[in-house]
Every structure is written in C-alpha cells, then in structure tokens.
N, C-alpha and C positions, 0 to 999 in steps of 0.2 A: 283790229284796232288793240291798241296797249291798253294794260288796265289802269282804272283812274282811280285816284287815290280818295276816300271820304275823310271829311274832317273830323278823324277820330284823335282823341288822345292817346299816348302810348299807354298799353296797361304797364301797372305796380309789379315789380317781380314778387313772387310768393314762391317759396321752395316747395310747397305743398299745393298740388291743382287744386287737390279736392277743397282747399281753403280759400281760393284765389278769388278776390272781390270781381265782381264783375266791373266794365269798363264803365267809363263816365259817357255821358250821353253824347250824339254824334254831333248834334248843334242846339242851341237853344231855339225856344219856341215864341212866338210872337203874343200868345195870349196869356194873362194870368192865370194859376191855378184857380182863384177863387176872385170874383167882383170887390173891389174895395167897398162897393156900397152895398153889397151883403156878407157883415162877417160872420165868420164860422162861430157855431154854436159851441160853447163851453163842453167840456167831457166831465162828467159828473164823478167817474169813476166808481161807477155801481160794479164794475167788474174788473177781476184784476186777473192777469194771466201772464205769460211769458213766452218771449218766440223760443219755440223748441225746434223748428228747422227753416230754412232758406232753401228756394230752388229755384233754378233757371231752366228753360226749354230753349237754346238759343235756335233750334232748327224746329218749327213747328212739327209736333205729333211722332218727332224722336225722341229718345231718352232723356232725362234731365241733368243736372249737374247740383248737387248739392254744396252749399256754399256755407262758411262760418261768417261770411259778412257780405252784403251788396249794397250796392249805389241807388238809391230810390230816385227815379226820374220821373217826369211826367206821365211818361207812358207805362211804367209799372218799375219793375227790378230791371236795372239796366243789362242789355243782350238778351231778354227775355223774347222769345218770337222775333227775333229781328232777320229770321231767312226762312224760307220756306220752301218745299219742294211744289213743282207746277207741272201740269201734263203740257201737251202741244199748243192747248188753247189758252194757256195761263191759268188755267183753273187751280185751285188747290188740291193737293193731295194729302189725305191723311191715314190713319190707322183704319179710318172706317173701310175704306176699300183697300187698302195696303198695310195689313197688319205688321208687316216685317220691318217697317220704319220703327218698331219699338227696339229692335236691335239693332239701331244706330246708335252709337255711344258718343257722346260730345265731351271733348275737354278742352281747357285753356292753357295754352303752352305758350307762355311768352307771349308774342304778339299775333298769334296764331289760334284760328279754333280748328282743332284737329278732330274728325270724325273716322270712327273705327266701325267695321261691321263683319260678321263671320265672312270669311273665305274673301276678303277685300283687303287690300294695301289701305294703308291710311291716308287720307286726304287732310291737306294741311291749307287752310283758309285764312289768308291775312285778314283780319279782322278790318283793317282801313283800306282795304282794294275790292273793286268792283269793276266787271268789265263794260257794259253795255247799258243804258237807258232801255227801259222793258215796262210791261203793264202786267199785273197779277190780278185775278178774283179771288176773295176771300168771302164765301158767303154771299151776300147782296152787293158787297162794294168790289168795284172796280179802283185799284190804285198804283199810281205811279211805283215802278219798283226798278232793282239793278239785276241785271243779268251777271251770275258769277261765273260764267264762261262754259268753254266746252269740255275742260278735264272734270269739273264738277257734275255737268248734265251726263257725262259719260259714266262717272261712279254711280250716280242714283239709277241710270237707265241699266246698268249691267247688275246691279243689285236685286233690282226689282222686277227686271225682265220686262220694262215697255220703256218708251222714249219719255224721257223728265228732263227738266232742268232745275236748277236751284237759283232763287232769285232772294234779292236783299231788300228791305224794307226800305223805302224811300225817306231820310229824317227830315227832309223839307216839308213831307206832305203831313197833314193831320187828319186822321182816320179817327172820326169820333164815335164811343159809345152811343147807345140808344138815348136820346133826350127824355124819352118817356122815364125810363127808368131812374135814370140821373137825376130827375128834377128841373133838366133844363140846363144842367151844369155841364161844360164842355170838358169832357175826359177824353182826350185821345190815347189811344193805344196803337201797336203795330200788328202785327199777324195773329194775336190772340183772336181767340172766336168771339170777343165781344167787349170785354173789360181787363184794364190795367192788372189787377192782382185779384188771385183765386186765394182765399183762405180757409183752410179746415183746421177741425181740433184733434187731437190724439183721441179724445173721448170718442169722437164719434166712430173713428175706426175700432177702436177697442169696441164699442156696441156691435159694430157691423160684423166682426170678427167671433163675438160671444155666439151671435145668431146663426154664422155659418159652422160653426164647429159644432152647435145643437143640434144642426143639421145633418152632420157628419162629412161637410165640405173642411177641406184644410184654409188657415186662415190665409189673408192677404197683406200685402204692405200698402203704404201710403202710395206708392209711386204708381198704382193704378188710377189714382184719382188727378195727379199732376198739379198738386198746388203749388202755389209761390210761398207762401207764409203757412206756418203750421203752428198753432197755438196749445201749450201745456195750459192745466190750470182750469178749463171749463167743463161743463158736464157734456154729455152727449148734444151735439145737434144745437147747443146754444149759441154757436155763431149765426144761426137764422135768425137770432132775435136783437142782434148788435144793430147799434147806430153809427157814432163815430167813436174811433179807435186813436188813441195817440199811444205812440210808443215813444218810450223814455230814453232819447238816443244819449250818448255820452259824449261829451267834449263841447267845443264851441259850437259846432253844426246846429243847424236848423233842427225844432222836432219835427216828427212826420204825423202828420195826421191824415188818417185815411177814413171811407164812409164806404159802408155797408149798403150797394142798392139792390141787389138780385140774388135770389137762390140760383144757384148752378143748377141747372136741369142737364140730365146725363143721356148722353148716347150709349150705344154698346160697346165703348172703348174700354170702361173699367172692367169688362168682360176678358179682355185681352191680357194674357199672362206677359208681362213686360220680359222676362226671363226666355221664354220661350215663341213668342207672338201667337202661341195658339188660344183658341176660345173657347170659353165654357161659360155657360149662362147662370151658374150659381149666384154670382156677386149681382147681377142685374134680377134675377127672381127673388132673391133675398131682399133687395132695396125695394122691389116693388111692393112686398108685405107690408112695408111700415114707412117707406120715405116717398109715397106719393102724396104730394102735397094740394090741396084743393086750390089754394091761392094760386097755384100756378097750373089750374085746368087739370090737375090728376099726374102731372109729370114727376118722373121720379127725379130728386134732388138729393146732392150732397155736397156742403161747404157752399160759399159765400163768394158773390163776385164783388170787389172794392174798387174804388177810385180814390186817386189822391187829390186830397183837397190842399194840405200845405206840406212843405217840407223837402220840396224837390234839391237835392242834393246831400240831403242826410244819409248816413249809415245806418242802415240794420245790421244788427248781430246777432247770433244765437244767444239767448239767454237775456237779452233786454227785456225789461218788464213792459208792458202792455195796458193800459186802462182803456176801458168803454163804458158807453153807456148803454141803455137797453132801446130798441126803436118801438115806438108806438104808433101802429099804421092805424 
C-alpha cells in the first residue's frame, strides 16, 4: 500500500532546528474549546511568572525537543506525543518497560521528523505521511491510529530487540481527558498519558536537587519529568495550587488560557537517566519523602496537568509573561 498524506501544512523553515516551531494542527476539530454558555472565569493575576522552557516529545516516551516557540492546539503543543511505539498487540510501549527509548533523540528537519539512536542510522519520517490504518492502546483507551510502515517498525524492533511498530495518532479522533478531573470540560489529547499539557516550575526542580545533593546524590535535569511548559517566578511546587493561567501572547493572535486540573502522579520514569537509560531510585525515593500528596491517595506528584480552555492557534514563546490565579478546592 503506498504511503498516504495526512492533511498537515508544510512546516516553516527555521535555520536552527532547536528553535523550530512545532507544526500547525493536522485538522480542525468539531467541538469548541469551551462552551459559549459557560464563559471562562477571569484571571485575577495573583501569580506572575514567565515561560522558561517549552518542550515537545513527538514520539511518546522518547527524548524531547526544546523549542523557543510552539503552536498551541486543542490537544496541547503541536506534534507533542503524535507518534507512539506499540507492541504486536497494539499496546503502547514506554520507558517503564523499555528504558532505552530515552536514548531515541528526535529532531525536526524541514518537513521530516528525524530519529537518531546509538548504533542506528537516522530514521526520517515525513510528518505528513502515514502508511495504513491501525489501532493502538494507550492505558484504558483503544484508539484509531496510522501505522508508519515497515521501515519504522524494523528500526524500533532492531534498537529495542523485540517486535515493535510505530503509529501516528489519527487526528480525526477525539481522545478525551478524564471528565472527572476536568470538571466536565472536553479536553482532547493525543498519545499523552492523559492530559494535553504538563507544567512544572524551575523552583520545584531546584528544591528537589537541594534535597538530592544534601543526601549525597547528583542533581538531575528537568528532562526527567518531561514537562511541556516550564515556568520561572514561582516558589517550589506552587504550580500545584494554580487555577487558570493566561499566557500573554504577543501579536494579533489569540491569548492562551490554560487550566490546571490534576497533579501529575509519578511512575518510575524519573529514576531513568535520559543520557544513559540507566535507572537509580534516588529521585523517586527523595520525592517520596516530601511529595506524597494525601489528596492523591499518597501518590508521589511532580508538576500539574493542564487543559486548553482558549487560544487554539496562539504561539507560545520562551520569555512570555504568564498570569495565573490560585485554585481553592
């Protein structure tokens, strides 16, 4: 079967791939971001911060790409978790069982997503091409997807030593976040664990590293926690208490309004060193001592999950100001 073309706009040229914007959304989705009968609350601006980092993870559980600007779509930052590695049954595969996925480094080059890994030739994937319809399972959801073909399947199978395939999320499908946590708001996402955007503060990482070093461990980088949005100007873990966030986008485009809905519970992935794929329990053990939240049944949490309430099409940029209000549950 010849490759099929998804209706994706061509990417803008950018001479520096590390600052290349994510591409525009694959297709418009039918439901609005918020119901006209339920106007969004104002953002009081009790909290002032700025965007210190923007990251996308095009292939779920592989390394991320640091961006200087990123397009906001209904499902989060464009191209975030758009692809996913699956096993022979179509079930998702992550660093939890395949830590060497951390060594797969993506880059955007023109109209291609390029994947590199130790001992492997580069894999070039046109961002607007897919091979054949498929199905994929991510947590409790089984969703339509597009298989990326035999070459991509062989690349991941060879690197991880087991039969695997690579799939692309079907942009015509709406996979919703938990309505319980969103308060009934329909918040679609692609292959993320459950929510469109993950935010963490720089101060939270500083506090973790203070504790790690006090216990004789090496500090770690934010890559362990795989956020999309890193904020500066907050105290450690103040992101836990945010309500609505308004990103002061520049230019004539729409303002971006995000809503914090659920603390991000943590599995063992932050214990995996993204540079070596080796695991050490120091990070998880340290977090367990002070980040087990009673409201989450004692689970360890780091960062907050956000949904997009308004501003699809806005361009987020490093350095932009963010205003937020406090959430009172």
